[in-house]
N, CA, C and O atoms as a GROMACS GRO file, in nm:
protein
  364
    1MET      N    1   0.078  -0.114  -0.011
    1MET     CA    2   0.000  -0.008   0.012
    1MET      C    3   0.094   0.117   0.008
    1MET      O    4   0.036   0.226   0.002
    2LEU      N    5   0.203   0.117   0.011
    2LEU     CA    6   0.302   0.225  -0.008
    2LEU      C    7   0.270   0.299  -0.118
    2LEU      O    8   0.248   0.418  -0.099
    3PRO      N    9   0.260   0.240  -0.273
    3PRO     CA   10   0.255   0.316  -0.378
    3PRO      C   11   0.127   0.410  -0.363
    3PRO      O   12   0.127   0.524  -0.408
    4ALA      N   13   0.015   0.351  -0.295
    4ALA     CA   14  -0.100   0.446  -0.283
    4ALA      C   15  -0.065   0.573  -0.194
    4ALA      O   16  -0.108   0.686  -0.218
    5LEU      N   17   0.002   0.548  -0.109
    5LEU     CA   18   0.037   0.673  -0.010
    5LEU      C   19   0.120   0.770  -0.090
    5LEU      O   20   0.103   0.892  -0.086
    6ILE      N   21   0.221   0.700  -0.171
    6ILE     CA   22   0.313   0.793  -0.236
    6ILE      C   23   0.229   0.875  -0.361
    6ILE      O   24   0.243   0.996  -0.384
    7VAL      N   25   0.150   0.795  -0.428
    7VAL     CA   26   0.071   0.874  -0.539
    7VAL      C   27  -0.021   0.976  -0.477
    7VAL      O   28  -0.030   1.093  -0.512
    8GLY      N   29  -0.085   0.919  -0.382
    8GLY     CA   30  -0.177   1.025  -0.316
    8GLY      C   31  -0.115   1.150  -0.267
    8GLY      O   32  -0.163   1.261  -0.289
    9GLY      N   33   0.000   1.127  -0.196
    9GLY     CA   34   0.078   1.248  -0.143
    9GLY      C   35   0.139   1.340  -0.247
    9GLY      O   36   0.159   1.460  -0.225
   10LEU      N   37   0.167   1.277  -0.363
   10LEU     CA   38   0.217   1.346  -0.495
   10LEU      C   39   0.070   1.419  -0.552
   10LEU      O   40   0.076   1.534  -0.595
   11THR      N   41  -0.042   1.354  -0.551
   11THR     CA   42  -0.149   1.432  -0.604
   11THR      C   43  -0.209   1.541  -0.501
   11THR      O   44  -0.247   1.654  -0.535
   12ALA      N   45  -0.212   1.496  -0.391
   12ALA     CA   46  -0.236   1.616  -0.301
   12ALA      C   47  -0.148   1.731  -0.309
   12ALA      O   48  -0.202   1.842  -0.312
   13TRP      N   49  -0.008   1.721  -0.313
   13TRP     CA   50   0.057   1.820  -0.333
   13TRP      C   51   0.024   1.921  -0.448
   13TRP      O   52  -0.001   2.040  -0.429
   14TYR      N   53   0.027   1.868  -0.553
   14TYR     CA   54   0.004   1.937  -0.680
   14TYR      C   55  -0.145   1.976  -0.706
   14TYR      O   56  -0.174   2.089  -0.744
   15LEU      N   57  -0.239   1.879  -0.685
   15LEU     CA   58  -0.393   1.900  -0.723
   15LEU      C   59  -0.477   1.915  -0.610
   15LEU      O   60  -0.598   1.912  -0.634
   16GLY      N   61  -0.439   1.933  -0.481
   16GLY     CA   62  -0.527   1.945  -0.377
   16GLY      C   63  -0.555   1.805  -0.283
   16GLY      O   64  -0.536   1.693  -0.330
   17VAL      N   65  -0.598   1.825  -0.157
   17VAL     CA   66  -0.626   1.706  -0.079
   17VAL      C   67  -0.706   1.636  -0.129
   17VAL      O   68  -0.680   1.516  -0.136
   18ARG      N   69  -0.841   1.690  -0.185
   18ARG     CA   70  -0.958   1.607  -0.219
   18ARG      C   71  -0.918   1.510  -0.314
   18ARG      O   72  -0.939   1.392  -0.287
   19ALA      N   73  -0.854   1.545  -0.436
   19ALA     CA   74  -0.799   1.480  -0.522
   19ALA      C   75  -0.683   1.373  -0.503
   19ALA      O   76  -0.666   1.273  -0.572
   20GLY      N   77  -0.607   1.416  -0.396
   20GLY     CA   78  -0.513   1.300  -0.342
   20GLY      C   79  -0.571   1.209  -0.287
   20GLY      O   80  -0.545   1.091  -0.311
   21VAL      N   81  -0.672   1.252  -0.193
   21VAL     CA   82  -0.731   1.117  -0.130
   21VAL      C   83  -0.803   1.022  -0.198
   21VAL      O   84  -0.813   0.904  -0.165
   22LEU      N   85  -0.867   1.090  -0.319
   22LEU     CA   86  -0.947   1.003  -0.417
   22LEU      C   87  -0.846   0.907  -0.485
   22LEU      O   88  -0.859   0.784  -0.489
   23VAL      N   89  -0.743   0.978  -0.540
   23VAL     CA   90  -0.638   0.897  -0.609
   23VAL      C   91  -0.589   0.795  -0.536
   23VAL      O   92  -0.583   0.684  -0.589
   24ALA      N   93  -0.545   0.815  -0.403
   24ALA     CA   94  -0.506   0.718  -0.309
   24ALA      C   95  -0.585   0.613  -0.283
   24ALA      O   96  -0.536   0.500  -0.283
   25VAL      N   97  -0.708   0.632  -0.260
   25VAL     CA   98  -0.814   0.521  -0.233
   25VAL      C   99  -0.836   0.425  -0.353
   25VAL      O  100  -0.857   0.305  -0.338
   26ALA      N  101  -0.828   0.490  -0.482
   26ALA     CA  102  -0.836   0.424  -0.599
   26ALA      C  103  -0.732   0.352  -0.650
   26ALA      O  104  -0.745   0.263  -0.734
   27THR      N  105  -0.608   0.396  -0.592
   27THR     CA  106  -0.488   0.304  -0.626
   27THR      C  107  -0.483   0.199  -0.517
   27THR      O  108  -0.447   0.088  -0.557
   28ALA      N  109  -0.513   0.211  -0.382
   28ALA     CA  110  -0.513   0.126  -0.296
   28ALA      C  111  -0.612  -0.005  -0.350
   28ALA      O  112  -0.577  -0.123  -0.353
   29ILE      N  113  -0.736   0.046  -0.389
   29ILE     CA  114  -0.834  -0.064  -0.410
   29ILE      C  115  -0.765  -0.138  -0.547
   29ILE      O  116  -0.776  -0.260  -0.559
   30ALA      N  117  -0.697  -0.061  -0.646
   30ALA     CA  118  -0.660  -0.124  -0.769
   30ALA      C  119  -0.545  -0.219  -0.736
   30ALA      O  120  -0.520  -0.318  -0.805
   31LEU      N  121  -0.475  -0.184  -0.622
   31LEU     CA  122  -0.354  -0.278  -0.558
   31LEU      C  123  -0.429  -0.410  -0.506
   31LEU      O  124  -0.391  -0.524  -0.535
   32LEU      N  125  -0.520  -0.386  -0.441
   32LEU     CA  126  -0.604  -0.504  -0.371
   32LEU      C  127  -0.666  -0.579  -0.452
   32LEU      O  128  -0.696  -0.694  -0.421
   33ILE      N  129  -0.699  -0.522  -0.584
   33ILE     CA  130  -0.775  -0.618  -0.678
   33ILE      C  131  -0.643  -0.697  -0.757
   33ILE      O  132  -0.648  -0.818  -0.778
   34ALA      N  133  -0.539  -0.623  -0.794
   34ALA     CA  134  -0.439  -0.684  -0.843
   34ALA      C  135  -0.365  -0.793  -0.777
   34ALA      O  136  -0.295  -0.870  -0.842
   35MET      N  137  -0.379  -0.803  -0.636
   35MET     CA  138  -0.340  -0.907  -0.574
   35MET      C  139  -0.406  -1.044  -0.593
   35MET      O  140  -0.348  -1.152  -0.577
   36VAL      N  141  -0.538  -1.027  -0.632
   36VAL     CA  142  -0.647  -1.129  -0.649
   36VAL      C  143  -0.636  -1.200  -0.808
   36VAL      O  144  -0.620  -1.320  -0.833
   37VAL      N  145  -0.650  -1.093  -0.899
   37VAL     CA  146  -0.650  -1.117  -1.050
   37VAL      C  147  -0.514  -1.149  -1.094
   37VAL      O  148  -0.427  -1.063  -1.078
   38PRO      N  149  -0.483  -1.265  -1.149
   38PRO     CA  150  -0.364  -1.284  -1.218
   38PRO      C  151  -0.322  -1.218  -1.334
   38PRO      O  152  -0.386  -1.218  -1.439
   39GLY      N  153  -0.187  -1.147  -1.312
   39GLY     CA  154  -0.129  -1.085  -1.435
   39GLY      C  155  -0.191  -0.950  -1.442
   39GLY      O  156  -0.168  -0.884  -1.543
   40MET      N  157  -0.272  -0.896  -1.343
   40MET     CA  158  -0.301  -0.748  -1.338
   40MET      C  159  -0.207  -0.652  -1.261
   40MET      O  160  -0.216  -0.529  -1.257
   41SER      N  161  -0.107  -0.737  -1.196
   41SER     CA  162  -0.037  -0.631  -1.085
   41SER      C  163   0.078  -0.547  -1.180
   41SER      O  164   0.118  -0.439  -1.138
   42LEU      N  165   0.124  -0.595  -1.297
   42LEU     CA  166   0.215  -0.548  -1.368
   42LEU      C  167   0.160  -0.431  -1.441
   42LEU      O  168   0.224  -0.326  -1.456
   43ALA      N  169   0.038  -0.451  -1.486
   43ALA     CA  170  -0.056  -0.316  -1.546
   43ALA      C  171  -0.080  -0.209  -1.442
   43ALA      O  172  -0.055  -0.093  -1.473
   44VAL      N  173  -0.128  -0.240  -1.317
   44VAL     CA  174  -0.145  -0.151  -1.204
   44VAL      C  175  -0.019  -0.082  -1.182
   44VAL      O  176  -0.017   0.039  -1.201
   45TYR      N  177   0.084  -0.140  -1.148
   45TYR     CA  178   0.208  -0.070  -1.112
   45TYR      C  179   0.259   0.024  -1.242
   45TYR      O  180   0.296   0.140  -1.225
   46ALA      N  181   0.255  -0.037  -1.367
   46ALA     CA  182   0.287   0.081  -1.463
   46ALA      C  183   0.201   0.193  -1.480
   46ALA      O  184   0.238   0.294  -1.539
   47LEU      N  185   0.075   0.175  -1.425
   47LEU     CA  186  -0.010   0.308  -1.411
   47LEU      C  187   0.022   0.382  -1.318
   47LEU      O  188   0.019   0.503  -1.342
   48VAL      N  189   0.061   0.339  -1.188
   48VAL     CA  190   0.114   0.403  -1.060
   48VAL      C  191   0.235   0.488  -1.117
   48VAL      O  192   0.231   0.612  -1.116
   49VAL      N  193   0.343   0.415  -1.168
   49VAL     CA  194   0.453   0.492  -1.198
   49VAL      C  195   0.404   0.590  -1.312
   49VAL      O  196   0.436   0.708  -1.304
   50ALA      N  197   0.334   0.546  -1.412
   50ALA     CA  198   0.301   0.681  -1.498
   50ALA      C  199   0.227   0.791  -1.448
   50ALA      O  200   0.248   0.908  -1.483
   51TRP      N  201   0.136   0.752  -1.362
   51TRP     CA  202   0.085   0.880  -1.293
   51TRP      C  203   0.172   0.970  -1.204
   51TRP      O  204   0.159   1.092  -1.197
   52ALA      N  205   0.266   0.893  -1.135
   52ALA     CA  206   0.378   0.973  -1.038
   52ALA      C  207   0.460   1.043  -1.135
   52ALA      O  208   0.490   1.160  -1.110
   53ALA      N  209   0.495   0.996  -1.228
   53ALA     CA  210   0.606   1.067  -1.361
   53ALA      C  211   0.517   1.167  -1.414
   53ALA      O  212   0.568   1.275  -1.446
   54ALA      N  213   0.393   1.151  -1.428
   54ALA     CA  214   0.320   1.259  -1.489
   54ALA      C  215   0.309   1.369  -1.418
   54ALA      O  216   0.320   1.479  -1.473
   55LEU      N  217   0.284   1.354  -1.266
   55LEU     CA  218   0.265   1.437  -1.177
   55LEU      C  219   0.406   1.516  -1.164
   55LEU      O  220   0.420   1.638  -1.162
   56TYR      N  221   0.498   1.424  -1.156
   56TYR     CA  222   0.645   1.516  -1.122
   56TYR      C  223   0.680   1.605  -1.234
   56TYR      O  224   0.729   1.716  -1.217
   57PHE      N  225   0.649   1.542  -1.370
   57PHE     CA  226   0.686   1.656  -1.472
   57PHE      C  227   0.576   1.769  -1.500
   57PHE      O  228   0.613   1.883  -1.529
   58PHE      N  229   0.455   1.740  -1.491
   58PHE     CA  230   0.344   1.846  -1.529
   58PHE      C  231   0.275   1.893  -1.408
   58PHE      O  232   0.192   1.983  -1.417
   59GLY      N  233   0.306   1.836  -1.293
   59GLY     CA  234   0.224   1.882  -1.164
   59GLY      C  235   0.255   2.047  -1.164
   59GLY      O  236   0.157   2.120  -1.176
   60PRO      N  237   0.393   2.110  -1.152
   60PRO     CA  238   0.393   2.233  -1.126
   60PRO      C  239   0.323   2.324  -1.236
   60PRO      O  240   0.278   2.434  -1.203
   61LYS      N  241   0.314   2.276  -1.368
   61LYS     CA  242   0.241   2.348  -1.470
   61LYS      C  243   0.097   2.356  -1.433
   61LYS      O  244   0.044   2.466  -1.422
   62ILE      N  245   0.024   2.232  -1.412
   62ILE     CA  246  -0.122   2.221  -1.362
   62ILE      C  247  -0.146   2.301  -1.236
   62ILE      O  248  -0.244   2.375  -1.236
   63SER      N  249  -0.071   2.297  -1.134
   63SER     CA  250  -0.083   2.389  -1.012
   63SER      C  251  -0.112   2.541  -1.060
   63SER      O  252  -0.215   2.604  -1.035
   64LYS      N  253   0.022   2.598  -1.150
   64LYS     CA  254   0.018   2.707  -1.192
   64LYS      C  255  -0.111   2.749  -1.251
   64LYS      O  256  -0.170   2.851  -1.214
   65ALA      N  257  -0.152   2.668  -1.344
   65ALA     CA  258  -0.271   2.690  -1.430
   65ALA      C  259  -0.417   2.690  -1.335
   65ALA      O  260  -0.516   2.754  -1.370
   66THR      N  261  -0.414   2.617  -1.228
   66THR     CA  262  -0.526   2.592  -1.178
   66THR      C  263  -0.555   2.718  -1.035
   66THR      O  264  -0.653   2.740  -0.963
   67GLY      N  265  -0.409   2.780  -1.044
   67GLY     CA  266  -0.390   2.892  -0.903
   67GLY      C  267  -0.377   2.816  -0.768
   67GLY      O  268  -0.393   2.881  -0.665
   68GLN      N  269  -0.351   2.689  -0.761
   68GLN     CA  270  -0.323   2.614  -0.657
   68GLN      C  271  -0.179   2.644  -0.623
   68GLN      O  272  -0.099   2.671  -0.712
   69SER      N  273  -0.141   2.638  -0.478
   69SER     CA  274   0.002   2.676  -0.436
   69SER      C  275   0.052   2.555  -0.358
   69SER      O  276   0.130   2.566  -0.263
   70GLY      N  277   0.004   2.439  -0.403
   70GLY     CA  278   0.050   2.322  -0.327
   70GLY      C  279  -0.001   2.276  -0.211
   70GLY      O  280  -0.094   2.352  -0.183
   71LEU      N  281   0.010   2.190  -0.126
   71LEU     CA  282  -0.054   2.146  -0.016
   71LEU      C  283  -0.035   2.250   0.092
   71LEU      O  284  -0.133   2.309   0.137
   72LEU      N  285   0.067   2.272   0.130
   72LEU     CA  286   0.107   2.383   0.260
   72LEU      C  287   0.055   2.502   0.237
   72LEU      O  288  -0.023   2.550   0.319
   73GLY      N  289   0.088   2.566   0.125
   73GLY     CA  290   0.028   2.700   0.071
   73GLY      C  291  -0.103   2.721   0.072
   73GLY      O  292  -0.155   2.827   0.110
   74GLY      N  293  -0.174   2.606   0.025
   74GLY     CA  294  -0.344   2.609   0.024
   74GLY      C  295  -0.403   2.590   0.171
   74GLY      O  296  -0.513   2.636   0.201
   75THR      N  297  -0.336   2.530   0.245
   75THR     CA  298  -0.383   2.522   0.372
   75THR      C  299  -0.347   2.625   0.470
   75THR      O  300  -0.415   2.641   0.571
   76PHE      N  301  -0.241   2.696   0.444
   76PHE     CA  302  -0.197   2.796   0.508
   76PHE      C  303  -0.297   2.927   0.465
   76PHE      O  304  -0.334   3.007   0.550
   77GLY      N  305  -0.328   2.936   0.345
   77GLY     CA  306  -0.411   3.060   0.282
   77GLY      C  307  -0.552   3.020   0.358
   77GLY      O  308  -0.618   3.111   0.407
   78GLN      N  309  -0.589   2.904   0.365
   78GLN     CA  310  -0.737   2.887   0.404
   78GLN      C  311  -0.764   2.907   0.541
   78GLN      O  312  -0.865   2.960   0.587
   79ALA      N  313  -0.657   2.858   0.610
   79ALA     CA  314  -0.646   2.903   0.756
   79ALA      C  315  -0.639   3.052   0.795
   79ALA      O  316  -0.702   3.100   0.889
   80LYS      N  317  -0.561   3.113   0.720
   80LYS     CA  318  -0.558   3.251   0.730
   80LYS      C  319  -0.678   3.328   0.696
   80LYS      O  320  -0.710   3.426   0.763
   81SER      N  321  -0.750   3.286   0.590
   81SER     CA  322  -0.893   3.361   0.571
   81SER      C  323  -0.982   3.312   0.659
   81SER      O  324  -1.087   3.375   0.672
   82TRP      N  325  -0.968   3.217   0.721
   82TRP     CA  326  -1.077   3.165   0.818
   82TRP      C  327  -1.046   3.254   0.952
   82TRP      O  328  -1.142   3.289   1.021
   83ALA      N  329  -0.926   3.285   0.986
   83ALA     CA  330  -0.877   3.345   1.101
   83ALA      C  331  -0.920   3.512   1.072
   83ALA      O  332  -0.959   3.584   1.164
   84ALA      N  333  -0.909   3.548   0.970
   84ALA     CA  334  -0.946   3.694   0.945
   84ALA      C  335  -1.105   3.710   0.924
   84ALA      O  336  -1.165   3.816   0.942
   85LYS      N  337  -1.166   3.586   0.883
   85LYS     CA  338  -1.315   3.619   0.899
   85LYS      C  339  -1.359   3.613   1.055
   85LYS      O  340  -1.439   3.691   1.108
   86ILE      N  341  -1.295   3.511   1.115
   86ILE     CA  342  -1.338   3.533   1.260
   86ILE      C  343  -1.299   3.667   1.362
   86ILE      O  344  -1.354   3.699   1.468
   87MET      N  345  -1.213   3.717   1.308
   87MET     CA  346  -1.152   3.836   1.384
   87MET      C  347  -1.234   3.947   1.307
   87MET      O  348  -1.237   4.054   1.367
   88GLY      N  349  -1.286   3.943   1.214
   88GLY     CA  350  -1.369   4.058   1.137
   88GLY      C  351  -1.281   4.138   1.070
   88GLY      O  352  -1.294   4.261   1.071
   89LYS      N  353  -1.181   4.075   1.005
   89LYS     CA  354  -1.074   4.179   0.908
   89LYS      C  355  -1.097   4.117   0.786
   89LYS      O  356  -1.120   3.997   0.772
   90LYS      N  357  -1.091   4.211   0.686
   90LYS     CA  358  -1.092   4.149   0.552
   90LYS      C  359  -0.940   4.112   0.504
   90LYS      O  360  -0.844   4.185   0.528
   91PRO      N  361  -0.930   3.981   0.428
   91PRO     CA  362  -0.801   3.897   0.405
   91PRO      C  363  -0.733   3.998   0.304
   91PRO      O  364  -0.622   3.973   0.256
   0.00000   0.00000   0.00000
């Protein structure tokens, strides 16, 4: 299940936490199915490596185009806007 965590973390870093969780769950389910179905594990691992490579090479471009600034930047920005709303200040 380590590949599911790695791919989920990479996806969360570049595309957001919600997408990262979805990809991690889908990868974990695919890996569990590949353990049962003979001959499917190579295809699943190839897809996992391809997705991770695509995120590594195209992730920064995608995150710039969508306006998201990575996992920590988005989380910090959201917390800052909530704090400003609670304190009655405009962000």
